[in-house]
N, C-alpha and C positions, 0 to 999 in steps of 0.2 A: 309351415313357414320355410321359405327358401334360405338355405344356409349360406352365409357369406363366404366367398372364396378368400383364401388367405395368401398373402404375398410376404415372403421373407426377403428382406434386403440385407445382404452381408456387406457392410461398408468398410472400405479401407480406412476411412476416418469418419467421424461424425460430421455431417455436411455443414460447411461454413459458406453460405451463399454470398456474403459480402467480402470473402477473402479470395475466392477463386471461381473461374468459370465452371470447374468441375463441381463445386458446391452448389452453384446455381442450377446446373443441369440436374443434379440429383434431386434438388427440391422440386424442380419441374416434374420429374418422373413421379415423385411421391404424391404431389397434388393431382396429377393426372389419374393415377390408380385410385386415389380417394374419390375422385369425381366419378370413376367407373364403378364405385361401390365395393372395392376390395378392402378387406381388413389387413392392415399393414403392421408388420413387426420389423424394426430396424435393429440389427445386431452388429457390433463391432468390437475388435480387440483394442482399439485405440484409446488413449487416455482422453478424459473429458476435456472440452475446450470451452472457455467462457464465451467464445465467439460463435459457437455452433448453434444451429437452430434447435429450439426446444421441442423434442418429439411430442411432449404432452400437449403443447399448444395446437399441434396438428392432429391430435388424437391418434398418434402412432405409438405403438409399444416400443420401448427402449430396452435393449438387452445387452449386457456386457458378456462377451464370450472369450474363451481362452484358446490360444494356439496349442496344437498338439495335445489336446486333452479330450478324454472320452465324454466329458460332461456335455460337449456340443451334441453328441449323438442323442443323448436323452432329451436335450432341449428341442432339437428339430423333430424328433419322433413325437414328442408331446404336442408340439405346435401343428404338425402335419400340414405343411403348406402345399397348395396346389401349384405354386410358382415360386421359384427362387431366383433372385436377381443378384448377380455377383458384381460388385463395384471394382472393376479392374481385374486383370487376369491373375494378379497375385492372390486375390481372395478365392478365385476358382481353384487355383493350385492347392491352397491350404484346405479348403472346405468342400470342394466339388465332389471328391471321392466319398466323403462322408454322407453328403446329400444323396448321391447316387445309390449308396448302400442302404440307407435308412428310409429314404423316400424315393424309390426308383420311378414312381409315376409322376413325380413333380416335374414340371417344365423347368428347364435350366436356361436362363438367359444371362449373357455376359454383356455388361455395359463397358466397352473398352475405354471410354473417355477420350483417349487418343491412343494411337499405337505406341506403347512405351518403347518397343524395340526399334521403331523408326526414329523416335526422338533420340534414343541412346546411340544408334548408328550414326546419326547426323552429328551428334556431339563428339563422338570419337573422330569422325572425319574432319570436323572443324578444328579440333585440338591438334590433329596431325597435319593441318594445313593442306588437306587433300579433298578431292571430290568423293562423294558417296559412291561406293562400288558394291559389287555382289558379295564380297567378303564381309563387308559391314552388314549388309542386309540379311545374310544367312548366318549371323553370329548366334551364339547360344541363347540369348534372350529372345531372338526371333523364333527359334525352335520352340521355346517354352510358351511364348504367347500364341503362336499358331496352333500348338497342341491344345491349349486351353480353349481356343475358338472352336476347334474340331470336336472337343468333348461336349460342347454345349449345343442345345437345340437351336439357338439363335443368338447372334451377337449383334449388338447395336453399334453401328459405325458412324462416327461423327462427321467424316469428311469424304467427299467423292474421290479425292486423290487416294485415300486409304482404301476405299472400296476397290478401286482399280488395281492397287498394289496387291491386295489380298487375292483377287481373282486372277490377275495376269501374271504376277511374279511368283506367288505361292500356290497357285492352282486350287484355291478353295472354291467350293461350289457356292454360287450366289443364293442357293436355296437355304443356307444357314446364316446368311448375312442380311442385315436390314439397315439401309442408310437412314439415319435418324439424327439430324443435326440439332444444334441449339435453336430454340424456337421462340417466336414472339407473337403475341396476339395483337389485334387491332388497337386495343386500349393502350398498349405500350408504345404504339407508333403515333405519338401525338403530332399535331400539325406544326410545321416549322414556325408559323407565325406566333405560336405560344412560347417558343423558346427564345432565349436571349439572341439579339441580332449580332451581326458582324461587329458593329461599333461597340456593343455592350460587352463584348468578350475581349479577353487579353491573355497573353502568355501561351506557351506550349505546355503539354503535359504528357506523362507516361504513367501507366498503372499496371502493376503485376505482383503477384505473390512471390516473395523472395525465397520461399522454400523451393521454388521452381527454377532450376539452373539457367534455362534460357533467358529468364527475366534479368537475372544478375549480369549475364554476359551482355545483354542489350544495353543495360544502364551503364556498365563500364565502358562499352564502346561509344555510347552517347557522350559520356563525360570526357573521354580522352581524345576522341577523333571528331565527332560530328558537332557537338555543341560549341567548341571554340570557333569553328567556321561560321556558325550562325550568329554567335554572340558578337563576333567582330563586325558583322554587317548590321545587326539589330541590337545594339548595346542596351536599349531600354526594355527589351523583352526578357522575360525569365522563363525557366522551365521548372515545373513542379513535378517531382517524382513521388508517386503514391504506391504503397504496397504493404501487405501484411508481412509480419515476421522479418523486418530488416535486420541484418546482422551488423556487427561493428564495422565490417569492411564496407557495407553499404552506407552507414551513417557517416563514415569518414569522407564520403564524397560531397557532403553538404558544404557548399562554398557560395554563400550569399553574394560576396563581392564579384563572383563570376556569373551571377544570375542563375546558379544551379542549386535548387532547394530540394532536400530530402524531407518529405512531408510525413512519412509513416503511413499507418493504416488509415483507410478511408471508411468512415462509418457507412456512408452510402455512396455508390459509384456515380450514378447518373447526374446528381447535382454538380459534382466536380467536373465531369465531362462537359456539362452544359455551360460552365463558366469559361472554359478554355476555348481559344480560337482554333488551335490545331493540336491533334493527337499525333505524337511522333513515336514510332515503334520500330527501330532497326533490329528486327529479330534475326539472329544469325543461324540458329538451329532450333529445331522443335518439331512438333507434329500436331495433328488435330486442328481445331478451330481456335483462333485467338479471340477469346471473349471480349478483351479490351477493345478490339477493333469493331466488333459488333455493337458494343455499348456506345462507342463513339458515334456510330451511325444513328442509333436510337436517339442520341442526344443532339443530333444535327451538327456534329463536330467532324469536319473533314480530317483526313489522316494521311500520313506518309509512312510507308513501311517497305519491307522487302518482299521478294517472291514467296519465301517461306511464311512470312507474316500474313500474306494475303491468301495463302493456299487454301483451297476449298471454299472460299467465301464468295467471290464474285463471278465464278464461272466465266462466261464470255462477255459479261457486262462490264462497262467502264468502271474503274475504281473510284472510290469516294476521295479523290486526291491524287496521289502518285505512288507508284511502285518502282523503287530504284535500288540498285545494288552498290554502285560506286559512291563512296563517302562524299566526295566533292559535289557530285550531281545531286545526291540526297540532300545535302545542306542547301544548295541553290534552290531546289524545288520546294523545300520546306519554307524558305524565305518568301518565295513567290506565292505559295499558298497562304501564307500569313498576311501578305501585304496587298494582294490582288482581290478586291471584293467580288468582282464578276466571276473570277475563277473559283473563289471560295463558295459562292452560291451554287455554281454548277456541280462542284464536288459534293456539296451537301445533298442536292437532289439525287445525285448518283447513289449515295448511300441509302436513301429511302427506297429507291427503285430496287436495289439489291435485297433489302429486307423484305419488301412486299412481294418480290418475285420468287425468292429462294428460301425464306425462313418463316413462312406463315404457319402457325400452329394448326389452323383449320385444314391445311393441306396434309400434314404428316400424321396427326393424331389418329385419323381413321385408318391409316395404313398400319400403324402399330396395333391398333385394336383388331384389325382383320388378321394380322399375323398370329396374335395370341389366340384368337378364336379358332383359327386353322389348326394350331398346335394342340389345343384342347380336344379338338374333334379327331385329329389324325396322328397323335403322337407316335404310336408304334410304327405306322407306315413311314412317317417322316424320319424316324431314327433308322429305319431299314435302308434308306437311301444314303445314309452317312456311315458307310462301313468303316472308313478310316477312324471315325470318331469312336465307334464301338471297339475297335482294336485298341485304341488308346485308353479305354476304360478297363481293358483286360488286366488282370492282376500282375502279369509279368512285366507290364510297362508302367505300373503306377509307382515309380520310385518315390514320389512325394508322400504317398501313403505309407510306405514301409519306413521311410525316414521318420515320419511322424510317430509311427508305432514304436520305433526304437527310442525316440525321445520320451515317449510315455513310460516305457519300461525303465529307462534310466532314472526318470523322476521318482518312480516308485521305490527304487533302491535307496534313494536319498531320503 
């Protein structure tokens, strides 16, 4: 009998598909590998969450692991996976060297989710009221994240913008990168006639996990700058703000008299998007793909956002609404999109075109399968072409390894 291949996923958190785009993407990957017949173990150091997907329901093994502890070595040796998927570079930093030592023949794949270093660089530039520059792009976090990418056999990159940045700015070989965005199947792209019509919808909406700093910045900007301009012209319209883990500073923005409602966590995203007439997302900094804007398109809900909000989504296709930077024009276009039925329908159709042209599961899943098949058959040769990656695995450069070893020893003393 053919032995099942084993996949170990080392998660930054237990996946919460209804809380973030990252959680949805991880669930997509789990289901895909299940479909391909892999036996999956999901391990994380994170605390349990009542909102996380239950691995038992997916028939996925759930394992709690410890940072800086040799018990992980015994765990991974006993599991003996053929493939290890790191959820974000922070997990590769912590556990990659252990996997390389204990299971050297296991394929190591990094799912970047988004480039954390790019998001961090943009956040620093935004707070300094300046433009992004090379000093920001070559900061310490970028060096750590790029090193993590180089140590892996393949990294899944969610955005074409980030693919180009890694190749052109950081000089990474495309042979260790794979563009693999958030994906949708035909079943999720329902016909627009099955969705609420323009007349059946009302209000603006925003959705985003508030543990994610760009979402808090966007909502604050909405409340203070953009919404007053819209509310002045459309006093009967409200805006509803949804998102997991709202802090007290978020909840304090709840002002019903101003038409500004903080709604908290959404149990399911798509029904909420489908009730709204316009999704409004003035993203000021960030990276990756904005899942909220893709969910809006799936729900037939036009949107208005910024260049960073739309980054990596529409390519050369017209946006599902408007992309604007100036706050006054942003508000004017939001009002126009909300009140002009013809414009709204055109925007809705543009969203469907973007999804069907650029984010079809049927297009990308065979590419990922082909890459894994190639790595299984050619791993030594593949690694020999990534000499810098092998250098970074050398003991003299594994500072994270020796820091972990030092923490282990200190723990023993106590």
